[in-house]
All heavy atoms as an XYZ file, in Angstrom:
658
protein
N     -28.107    152.075    144.757
C     -27.156    151.753    143.732
C     -27.539    152.531    142.475
O     -28.686    152.523    142.062
C     -27.192    150.250    143.458
C     -26.297    149.813    142.341
S     -26.215    148.035    142.151
C     -27.794    147.704    141.407
N     -26.574    153.232    141.934
C     -26.826    154.065    140.757
C     -26.058    153.545    139.559
O     -24.928    153.076    139.696
C     -26.427    155.510    141.026
C     -27.341    156.140    142.051
C     -27.000    157.563    142.341
N     -27.977    158.028    143.334
C     -28.506    159.218    143.337
N     -28.174    160.097    142.427
N     -29.391    159.555    144.252
N     -26.696    153.653    138.410
C     -26.039    153.324    137.145
C     -26.172    154.536    136.238
O     -27.215    155.192    136.209
C     -26.676    152.101    136.492
C     -26.441    150.829    137.274
C     -26.942    149.619    136.542
C     -26.689    148.383    137.397
N     -27.077    147.166    136.721
N     -25.083    154.812    135.525
C     -25.037    155.964    134.633
C     -24.779    155.505    133.210
O     -24.115    154.494    132.974
C     -23.923    156.925    135.064
C     -24.170    157.549    136.418
C     -23.756    156.919    137.589
C     -24.822    158.766    136.522
C     -23.981    157.494    138.835
C     -25.054    159.356    137.758
C     -24.628    158.708    138.913
O     -24.854    159.272    140.133
N     -25.284    156.266    132.262
C     -24.998    156.020    130.846
C     -23.557    156.441    130.566
O     -22.938    157.142    131.369
C     -25.950    156.824    129.972
C     -27.379    156.350    130.084
C     -28.228    156.972    128.966
N     -29.535    156.350    128.974
C     -30.629    156.899    129.491
N     -30.570    158.109    130.010
N     -31.778    156.256    129.463
N     -23.064    156.083    129.413
C     -21.714    156.471    129.013
C     -21.517    157.970    128.997
O     -20.420    158.474    129.195
N     -22.603    158.722    128.798
C     -22.540    160.186    128.783
C     -22.510    160.784    130.186
O     -22.383    161.988    130.338
C     -23.762    160.738    128.037
O     -24.955    160.396    128.738
N     -22.642    159.928    131.216
C     -22.658    160.414    132.589
C     -24.040    160.724    133.108
O     -24.208    161.113    134.260
N     -25.064    160.554    132.264
C     -26.439    160.819    132.679
C     -26.952    159.665    133.539
O     -26.746    158.497    133.231
C     -27.341    161.000    131.465
C     -28.757    161.387    131.824
C     -29.631    161.571    130.590
O     -29.515    160.825    129.622
N     -30.485    162.577    130.628
N     -27.645    160.016    134.627
C     -28.226    159.018    135.511
C     -29.231    158.171    134.741
O     -30.103    158.695    134.059
C     -28.916    159.703    136.699
C     -29.518    158.804    137.766
C     -28.443    157.979    138.463
C     -30.275    159.646    138.791
N     -29.091    156.848    134.851
C     -29.973    155.931    134.126
C     -30.897    155.167    135.066
O     -32.096    155.057    134.820
C     -29.136    154.938    133.325
C     -29.937    153.953    132.524
C     -29.063    153.025    131.692
O     -27.841    152.953    131.940
O     -29.601    152.381    130.802
N     -30.350    154.652    136.184
C     -31.110    153.792    137.086
C     -30.701    154.059    138.530
O     -29.516    154.260    138.805
C     -30.826    152.305    136.776
O     -31.073    152.052    135.401
C     -31.690    151.389    137.607
N     -31.686    154.042    139.440
C     -31.420    154.080    140.878
C     -32.212    152.941    141.498
O     -33.416    152.831    141.275
C     -31.826    155.424    141.522
C     -31.548    155.398    143.021
C     -31.100    156.586    140.866
N     -31.527    152.095    142.258
C     -32.158    150.965    142.931
C     -31.885    151.081    144.418
O     -30.742    151.312    144.831
C     -31.608    149.630    142.385
C     -31.922    149.501    140.897
C     -32.181    148.448    143.157
C     -31.282    148.316    140.216
N     -32.922    150.925    145.236
C     -32.768    150.962    146.694
C     -31.912    149.776    147.126
O     -32.249    148.628    146.837
C     -34.144    150.908    147.367
S     -34.055    150.824    149.179
N     -30.808    150.056    147.810
C     -29.937    148.995    148.288
C     -30.586    148.170    149.395
O     -30.147    147.053    149.664
C     -28.625    149.581    148.810
C     -27.696    149.991    147.697
O     -27.845    151.069    147.132
N     -26.747    149.146    147.373
N     -31.633    148.683    150.013
C     -32.289    147.975    151.106
C     -33.336    146.985    150.598
O     -33.248    145.789    150.875
C     -32.910    148.982    152.067
S     -33.553    148.258    153.574
N     -34.302    147.452    149.825
C     -35.413    146.591    149.398
C     -35.320    146.150    147.946
O     -36.054    145.271    147.512
C     -36.753    147.282    149.643
S     -37.086    148.678    148.533
N     -34.442    146.782    147.156
C     -34.281    146.412    145.759
C     -35.241    147.095    144.810
O     -35.231    146.822    143.614
N     -36.061    148.016    145.320
C     -37.022    148.728    144.478
C     -36.293    149.597    143.452
O     -35.354    150.319    143.777
C     -37.912    149.605    145.351
C     -38.861    150.517    144.596
C     -39.628    151.422    145.567
C     -40.440    152.456    144.813
N     -41.086    153.400    145.736
N     -36.743    149.542    142.202
C     -36.216    150.411    141.156
C     -36.972    151.736    141.229
O     -38.193    151.765    141.116
C     -36.396    149.771    139.782
C     -35.742    150.547    138.678
C     -35.826    149.801    137.351
C     -35.170    150.611    136.255
N     -35.236    149.914    134.962
N     -36.246    152.817    141.447
C     -36.849    154.134    141.614
C     -37.040    154.811    140.257
O     -36.330    154.528    139.293
C     -35.979    154.993    142.526
C     -35.691    154.385    143.907
C     -34.734    155.256    144.684
C     -36.968    154.180    144.683
N     -38.000    155.719    140.204
C     -38.334    156.408    138.958
C     -37.243    157.404    138.579
O     -36.923    158.310    139.351
C     -39.677    157.124    139.099
N     -36.682    157.229    137.380
C     -35.705    158.157    136.815
C     -36.215    158.552    135.430
O     -36.577    157.697    134.630
C     -34.307    157.508    136.696
C     -33.340    158.441    135.980
C     -33.768    157.133    138.074
N     -36.263    159.854    135.171
C     -36.718    160.350    133.877
C     -35.747    161.418    133.392
O     -35.476    162.383    134.121
C     -38.122    160.933    134.002
O     -38.545    161.494    132.789
N     -35.223    161.226    132.204
C     -34.286    162.184    131.603
C     -33.114    162.504    132.522
O     -32.681    163.653    132.652
C     -34.998    163.464    131.206
C     -36.045    163.241    130.146
C     -36.702    164.509    129.745
N     -37.719    164.238    128.731
C     -38.548    165.129    128.287
N     -38.524    166.352    128.764
N     -39.431    164.804    127.382
N     -32.628    161.475    133.219
C     -31.459    161.635    134.073
C     -31.735    162.236    135.436
O     -30.801    162.535    136.179
N     -33.021    162.415    135.793
C     -33.379    163.032    137.073
C     -34.174    162.028    137.902
O     -35.157    161.451    137.424
C     -34.203    164.310    136.849
C     -33.373    165.335    136.072
C     -34.680    164.894    138.184
C     -34.154    166.543    135.616
N     -33.768    161.820    139.142
C     -34.496    160.959    140.068
C     -35.818    161.637    140.404
O     -35.844    162.796    140.836
C     -33.676    160.735    141.339
C     -34.295    159.867    142.413
C     -34.571    158.457    141.908
C     -33.374    159.813    143.624
N     -36.931    160.932    140.194
C     -38.263    161.529    140.318
C     -39.038    161.072    141.542
O     -40.267    161.190    141.576
C     -39.091    161.203    139.062
C     -38.517    161.750    137.790
C     -38.620    163.239    137.763
N     -38.126    163.755    136.485
C     -38.233    164.992    136.124
N     -38.809    165.869    136.912
N     -37.752    165.380    134.965
N     -38.354    160.544    142.563
C     -39.027    160.225    143.826
C     -38.037    160.332    144.968
O     -36.830    160.405    144.751
C     -39.692    158.852    143.775
C     -38.804    157.675    143.527
C     -39.587    156.384    143.446
O     -40.159    155.970    144.470
O     -39.644    155.796    142.358
N     -38.565    160.352    146.194
C     -37.738    160.558    147.361
C     -36.776    159.407    147.614
O     -37.160    158.248    147.582
N     -35.518    159.767    147.866
C     -34.493    158.781    148.180
C     -33.350    159.483    148.892
O     -33.185    160.697    148.765
C     -33.987    158.100    146.913
N     -32.586    158.721    149.632
C     -31.399    159.264    150.285
C     -30.178    158.631    149.633
O     -30.171    157.441    149.337
C     -31.416    159.014    151.810
C     -30.225    159.678    152.485
C     -31.480    157.542    152.141
C     -30.282    159.654    154.000
N     -29.166    159.445    149.370
C     -27.912    158.989    148.776
C     -26.834    159.120    149.835
O     -26.684    160.186    150.448
C     -27.568    159.853    147.564
C     -26.198    159.613    146.975
C     -26.150    158.298    146.259
N     -24.823    158.098    145.676
C     -24.404    156.934    145.245
N     -25.178    155.878    145.318
N     -23.213    156.809    144.717
N     -26.071    158.060    150.070
C     -24.986    158.088    151.046
C     -23.675    157.805    150.324
O     -23.565    156.826    149.586
C     -25.210    157.041    152.165
C     -24.018    156.987    153.101
C     -26.486    157.346    152.930
N     -22.721    158.689    150.529
C     -21.347    158.518    150.074
C     -20.481    158.788    151.299
O     -20.317    159.948    151.689
C     -21.003    159.510    148.962
C     -21.835    159.301    147.722
O     -21.687    158.233    147.101
O     -22.628    160.198    147.378
N     -19.950    157.730    151.895
C     -19.234    157.924    153.156
C     -17.851    157.303    153.099
O     -17.709    156.114    152.812
C     -20.021    157.320    154.321
C     -19.388    157.660    155.647
C     -19.524    158.931    156.177
C     -18.614    156.733    156.326
C     -18.907    159.271    157.365
C     -18.002    157.065    157.525
C     -18.139    158.337    158.039
O     -17.522    158.680    159.209
N     -16.862    158.115    153.378
C     -15.480    157.643    153.463
C     -15.134    157.364    154.915
O     -15.120    158.284    155.731
N     -14.863    156.108    155.205
C     -14.529    155.713    156.575
C     -13.132    156.211    156.935
O     -12.221    156.179    156.128
C     -14.598    154.199    156.725
C     -15.996    153.681    156.634
C     -16.643    153.271    155.511
C     -16.919    153.556    157.702
N     -17.921    152.893    155.812
C     -18.123    153.044    157.167
C     -16.862    153.811    159.068
C     -19.240    152.800    157.938
C     -17.976    153.566    159.839
C     -19.154    153.066    159.277
N     -12.984    156.671    158.173
C     -11.724    157.241    158.648
C     -10.991    156.274    159.576
O     -11.381    155.125    159.741
C     -12.014    158.538    159.419
C     -12.537    159.651    158.524
O     -12.141    159.692    157.349
O     -13.333    160.469    159.007
N      -9.949    156.812    160.183
C      -9.182    156.063    161.175
C     -10.110    155.574    162.287
O     -11.180    156.116    162.508
C      -8.101    156.955    161.800
C      -7.077    157.447    160.810
C      -6.978    158.800    160.524
C      -6.224    156.559    160.156
C      -6.025    159.262    159.626
C      -5.280    157.007    159.256
C      -5.187    158.365    158.988
O      -4.269    158.810    158.105
N      -9.667    154.579    163.002
C     -10.358    154.017    164.162
C     -11.602    153.224    163.793
O     -12.409    152.905    164.653
C     -10.711    155.089    165.208
C      -9.541    155.977    165.556
C      -9.538    157.310    165.214
C      -8.436    155.455    166.201
C      -8.464    158.129    165.515
C      -7.346    156.264    166.507
C      -7.359    157.606    166.170
N     -11.775    152.907    162.531
C     -12.871    152.026    162.131
C     -12.263    150.794    161.474
O     -11.113    150.807    161.037
C     -13.828    152.724    161.154
O     -13.278    152.748    159.855
N     -13.046    149.762    161.375
C     -12.603    148.544    160.699
C     -12.657    148.712    159.176
O     -12.212    147.826    158.449
C     -13.477    147.359    161.123
C     -13.379    147.012    162.609
C     -11.973    146.578    163.022
O     -11.339    145.798    162.273
O     -11.510    147.024    164.086
N     -13.198    149.825    158.715
C     -13.346    150.074    157.279
C     -12.465    151.232    156.814
O     -12.712    151.818    155.763
C     -14.820    150.372    156.953
C     -15.742    149.210    157.250
C     -17.188    149.678    157.212
C     -18.117    148.658    157.772
N     -17.912    148.393    159.193
N     -11.430    151.539    157.566
C     -10.539    152.652    157.260
C     -10.072    152.579    155.811
O      -9.605    151.546    155.340
C      -9.344    152.617    158.205
C      -8.403    153.782    158.022
O      -8.831    154.822    157.499
O      -7.225    153.650    158.398
N     -10.260    153.673    155.073
C      -9.829    153.735    153.692
C     -10.888    153.302    152.685
O     -10.675    153.423    151.488
N     -12.024    152.802    153.152
C     -13.100    152.400    152.250
C     -14.096    153.539    152.084
O     -14.349    154.295    153.028
C     -13.850    151.183    152.792
C     -13.027    149.927    152.867
C     -13.804    148.749    153.419
O     -15.019    148.861    153.693
O     -13.188    147.696    153.581
N     -14.665    153.657    150.890
C     -15.732    154.617    150.642
C     -16.965    153.816    150.262
O     -16.924    153.010    149.328
C     -15.369    155.605    149.514
C     -14.082    156.357    149.868
C     -16.523    156.578    149.272
C     -13.540    157.197    148.737
N     -18.037    153.996    150.999
C     -19.279    153.263    150.757
C     -20.284    154.195    150.081
O     -20.461    155.334    150.501
C     -19.866    152.742    152.075
C     -19.057    151.648    152.679
N     -19.610    150.685    153.473
C     -17.736    151.336    152.601
C     -18.672    149.835    153.858
N     -17.523    150.232    153.344
N     -20.932    153.687    149.035
C     -21.950    154.431    148.280
C     -23.214    153.585    148.269
O     -23.153    152.394    147.949
C     -21.526    154.641    146.818
C     -20.161    155.234    146.657
N     -19.926    156.590    146.739
C     -18.969    154.668    146.423
C     -18.641    156.819    146.554
N     -18.039    155.668    146.360
N     -24.340    154.185    148.639
C     -25.614    153.459    148.554
C     -26.788    154.420    148.535
O     -26.666    155.581    148.873
C     -25.767    152.433    149.675
C     -25.569    152.926    151.077
C     -24.385    153.053    151.733
C     -26.578    153.342    152.005
N     -24.611    153.534    153.003
C     -25.941    153.712    153.199
C     -27.967    153.433    151.925
C     -26.638    154.162    154.312
C     -28.662    153.886    153.039
C     -27.991    154.235    154.216
N     -27.923    153.890    148.048
C     -29.172    154.645    147.933
C     -30.264    153.906    148.688
O     -30.257    152.671    148.753
C     -29.592    154.770    146.462
C     -28.626    155.627    145.675
O     -28.797    156.853    145.691
O     -27.699    155.074    145.060
N     -31.184    154.652    149.249
C     -32.302    154.062    149.994
C     -33.572    154.826    149.660
O     -33.584    156.064    149.683
C     -32.027    154.129    151.497
C     -33.072    153.464    152.357
S     -32.697    153.590    154.129
C     -31.449    152.340    154.277
N     -34.642    154.085    149.333
C     -35.921    154.728    149.028
C     -36.509    155.346    150.307
O     -36.080    155.026    151.422
C     -36.898    153.725    148.405
S     -37.507    152.443    149.513
N     -37.463    156.219    150.117
C     -38.056    156.929    151.253
C     -38.745    155.976    152.225
O     -38.669    156.173    153.440
C     -39.040    157.978    150.740
C     -39.513    158.938    151.798
C     -40.296    160.109    151.225
O     -40.507    160.177    149.999
O     -40.696    160.976    152.025
N     -39.396    154.940    151.724
C     -40.078    153.987    152.603
C     -39.086    153.243    153.501
O     -39.322    153.074    154.696
C     -40.899    152.984    151.778
C     -42.080    153.599    151.060
C     -41.705    154.275    149.748
O     -40.570    154.077    149.228
O     -42.537    155.041    149.222
N     -37.968    152.797    152.933
C     -36.947    152.101    153.731
C     -36.291    153.057    154.735
O     -35.988    152.683    155.862
C     -35.895    151.460    152.829
S     -36.496    150.009    151.941
N     -36.088    154.307    154.322
C     -35.542    155.306    155.232
C     -36.469    155.497    156.427
O     -36.032    155.488    157.579
C     -35.331    156.645    154.507
C     -34.953    157.758    155.452
C     -33.642    157.909    155.867
C     -35.920    158.629    155.946
C     -33.301    158.912    156.760
C     -35.588    159.633    156.834
C     -34.273    159.772    157.239
O     -33.941    160.758    158.134
N     -37.778    155.648    156.157
C     -38.740    155.834    157.252
C     -38.718    154.641    158.200
O     -38.767    154.814    159.426
C     -40.150    156.042    156.700
C     -40.303    157.385    155.993
O     -39.483    158.299    156.231
O     -41.256    157.512    155.197
N     -38.630    153.433    157.660
C     -38.577    152.227    158.490
C     -37.301    152.201    159.331
O     -37.334    151.872    160.511
C     -38.644    150.978    157.601
C     -38.596    149.681    158.365
C     -39.772    149.473    159.310
O     -40.877    149.971    159.019
O     -39.577    148.805    160.362
N     -36.179    152.569    158.741
C     -34.910    152.587    159.468
C     -34.960    153.601    160.613
O     -34.569    153.298    161.744
C     -33.763    152.929    158.518
C     -32.408    152.997    159.195
S     -31.073    153.460    158.073
C     -31.466    155.180    157.747
N     -35.472    154.799    160.329
C     -35.515    155.866    161.335
C     -36.445    155.490    162.500
O     -36.176    155.844    163.645
C     -35.923    157.200    160.675
C     -36.249    158.263    161.700
C     -34.808    157.680    159.758
N     -37.515    154.748    162.224
C     -38.411    154.300    163.300
C     -37.689    153.424    164.316
O     -38.108    153.319    165.462
C     -39.611    153.550    162.729
C     -40.717    154.448    162.237
C     -42.004    153.680    161.963
N     -41.956    152.891    160.742
C     -42.224    153.348    159.534
N     -42.561    154.599    159.355
N     -42.159    152.552    158.482
N     -36.583    152.810    163.927
C     -35.836    151.936    164.813
C     -34.805    152.695    165.656
O     -34.225    152.127    166.579
C     -35.134    150.849    164.006
C     -36.101    149.934    163.284
C     -35.387    148.943    162.392
O     -34.304    148.474    162.713
N     -35.993    148.632    161.261
N     -34.569    153.957    165.344
C     -33.601    154.754    166.111
C     -34.084    154.956    167.538
O     -35.264    155.202    167.767
C     -33.418    156.138    165.478
C     -32.648    156.168    164.188
C     -32.176    155.026    163.575
C     -32.410    157.382    163.568
C     -31.470    155.080    162.383
C     -31.708    157.457    162.378
C     -31.230    156.303    161.785
N     -33.178    154.907    168.478
C     -33.518    155.257    169.871
C     -33.652    156.773    170.027
O     -34.411    157.252    170.858
C     -32.462    154.728    170.831
C     -32.464    153.223    170.934
C     -31.419    152.758    171.914
N     -31.292    151.323    171.866
C     -31.854    150.504    172.736
N     -32.587    150.986    173.715
N     -31.679    149.210    172.633
N     -32.891    157.508    169.256
C     -32.955    158.968    169.264
C     -33.281    159.404    167.839
O     -32.537    159.108    166.900
C     -31.621    159.587    169.716
C     -31.267    159.093    171.117
C     -31.675    161.107    169.652
C     -29.863    159.420    171.556
N     -34.383    160.097    167.684
C     -34.829    160.523    166.350
C     -33.854    161.533    165.759
O     -33.232    162.313    166.491
C     -36.221    161.137    166.443
N     -33.715    161.550    164.442
C     -32.846    162.558    163.822
C     -33.429    163.959    163.982
O     -34.638    164.126    164.116
C     -32.814    162.154    162.342
C     -33.995    161.289    162.138
C     -34.340    160.680    163.457
N     -32.546    164.946    163.990
C     -33.001    166.337    163.976
C     -33.567    166.626    162.589
O     -32.959    166.279    161.581
C     -31.848    167.299    164.251
C     -31.370    167.241    165.694
O     -32.187    166.932    166.576
O     -30.175    167.513    165.923
N     -34.713    167.265    162.552
C     -35.354    167.612    161.282
C     -35.633    169.108    161.299
O     -36.147    169.634    162.284
C     -36.686    166.837    161.094
C     -37.379    167.260    159.815
C     -36.426    165.337    161.108
N     -35.256    169.784    160.233
C     -35.576    171.202    160.121
C     -36.279    171.433    158.794
O     -36.101    170.671    157.849
C     -34.323    172.074    160.231
C     -33.336    171.883    159.130
C     -32.103    172.748    159.303
O     -31.161    172.301    159.961
O     -32.098    173.878    158.747
N     -37.080    172.451    158.741
C     -37.849    172.776    157.542
C     -36.965    173.520    156.559
O     -36.303    174.489    156.920
C     -39.051    173.644    157.924
C     -40.074    173.786    156.858
C     -40.879    172.517    156.608
O     -41.044    171.717    157.552
O     -41.322    172.322    155.474
N     -36.945    173.081    155.320
C     -36.216    173.783    154.261
C     -37.169    174.818    153.671
O     -38.245    174.461    153.193
C     -35.753    172.804    153.198
C     -34.930    173.441    152.124
C     -34.345    172.413    151.161
O     -34.367    171.223    151.422
N     -33.862    172.888    150.040
N     -36.785    176.078    153.727
C     -37.697    177.137    153.294
C     -37.489    177.556    151.845
O     -38.370    178.141    151.245
C     -37.628    178.356    154.230
C     -38.156    178.012    155.611
C     -36.211    178.900    154.317
N     -36.311    177.291    151.297
C     -36.043    177.621    149.905
C     -35.552    176.396    149.176
O     -34.729    175.660    149.685
C     -34.962    178.708    149.798
C     -35.468    180.093    150.039
C     -34.418    181.133    149.698
O     -33.725    180.958    148.674
O     -34.308    182.090    150.442
N     -36.093    176.173    147.997
C     -35.636    175.079    147.155
C     -34.869    175.663    145.989
O     -35.332    176.593    145.334
C     -36.824    174.257    146.643
C     -37.527    173.499    147.725
C     -38.594    174.056    148.403
C     -37.097    172.232    148.080
C     -39.236    173.368    149.398
C     -37.734    171.535    149.079
C     -38.799    172.094    149.751
N     -33.703    175.128    145.759
C     -32.851    175.643    144.679
C     -33.094    174.832    143.428
O     -33.300    173.702    143.391
C     -31.367    175.572    145.069
C     -31.153    176.466    146.280
C     -30.498    175.987    143.919
C     -29.758    176.410    146.840
C-alpha cells in the first residue's frame, strides 16, 4: 500500500501482507519490495477491477517457497 504527498512524491510504503512499514527516503523506496498493479480481465470474478498492492521481500520469499513451480529468474546485467 502506497501513500503519496500532495506533490505526488512517495511518502509511505506498507507491505500488504505483514504490515511492515518499508524505508522511504526523499520519495524513493530504499528496500526490496514488489509492486503489483493488475487489471482483471474477462472470465474472472473480478472483471473490471484493478488491484494494487505492495509486498516486502521477506513476504515475497515466503510466498514463492509455497509455489509448486518456482518462478523463472534471470540475472539483470544492467541497472538503469
